[in-house]
C-alpha positions as CSV (number, residue, x, y, z in Angstrom):
1,M,114.4,2.7,108.5
2,K,111.7,4.3,110.9
3,F,108.6,5.7,109.7
4,T,106.5,8.8,111.5
5,E,102.7,7.4,113.1
6,E,101.2,9.6,110.1
7,E,103.4,7.8,107.3
8,I,102.1,4.4,108.8
9,D,98.8,5.6,108.6
10,K,99.3,6.9,105.1
11,L,100.8,3.2,104.1
12,H,97.8,1.4,106.1
13,T,95.4,3.2,103.9
14,L,97.1,2.7,100.4
15,L,97.6,-0.7,101.6
16,F,94.4,-2.1,103.3
17,E,91.4,0.7,102.7
18,V,91.4,0.0,99.2
19,H,87.5,0.9,98.0
20,H,85.7,-1.1,94.8
21,C,82.8,-0.8,92.9
22,H,80.0,-2.1,94.5
23,A,78.9,-4.2,91.4
24,E,79.2,-7.7,91.8
25,Q,82.0,-9.1,90.6
26,C,83.6,-5.8,89.8
27,K,87.3,-5.7,90.8
28,T,87.6,-1.4,89.8
29,V,89.0,0.6,92.7
30,V,87.2,3.8,92.9
31,P,87.4,6.6,95.5
32,E,85.9,5.9,98.6
33,K,82.7,8.3,97.9
34,M,82.1,6.5,94.9
35,F,79.5,4.1,94.6
36,M,80.3,2.4,91.2
37,C,82.7,2.7,88.5
38,R,82.2,4.9,85.5
39,P,80.8,1.9,83.2
40,H,78.5,0.2,85.8
41,W,77.4,3.9,87.2
42,Y,76.5,4.8,83.7
43,M,74.7,1.5,83.2
44,L,72.0,2.6,85.7
45,P,68.9,4.8,84.3
46,K,69.2,8.0,85.3
47,K,66.0,8.1,87.4
48,M,68.0,5.3,89.6
49,R,71.3,7.3,89.8
50,D,69.0,10.3,91.0
51,A,67.9,8.1,93.5
52,V,71.6,7.5,94.7
53,W,72.2,10.9,95.0
54,N,68.9,11.9,96.7
55,A,69.8,9.1,99.4
56,Y,73.1,10.2,100.0
57,T,74.8,12.0,102.8
58,P,77.4,14.0,102.6
59,G,80.3,12.4,104.6
60,Q,78.7,8.8,105.2
61,E,81.4,7.0,103.5
62,I,84.0,8.5,105.8
63,R,82.1,7.9,108.9
64,K,80.6,4.4,107.8
65,D,77.1,5.4,108.5
66,P,74.9,5.1,105.4
67,T,71.0,5.3,106.1
68,Q,68.9,2.6,105.7
69,H,67.1,4.1,102.7
70,Y,70.6,4.5,101.0
71,L,71.1,1.0,101.7
72,D,67.8,0.1,100.3
73,V,68.2,2.2,97.0
74,T,71.9,1.0,96.2
75,R,70.9,-2.7,96.7
76,E,68.5,-2.1,94.1
77,C,71.4,-0.5,91.5
78,I,73.8,-3.4,92.6
79,E,70.5,-6.0,91.6
80,Y,69.8,-4.0,88.1
81,V,73.3,-4.0,87.2
82,A,73.7,-7.7,87.7
83,N,70.7,-8.3,86.0
84,R,71.8,-6.7,82.8
85,E,75.6,-8.6,83.0
86,G,73.2,-11.8,83.1
87,Q,74.4,-12.5,86.9
88,R,71.0,-13.1,88.0
């Protein structure tokens, strides 16, 4: 059986480019444009969720070029969730 290059690319994406929730120890698969799974996202106070959206640049998940500000904001969110879950 032969695959087209397009089919190979799609298979590669499905098999190897899985995006997970960024909460520590969470294995929930989420779309690439999502930072966290729903339970972890709503564990964050609204102020923190708003800060993530304000730091987000459309398409950064495709280009793989988040700003340092976005990385700093999301790091705080990851630490907040870890603390809430007793991981720190």
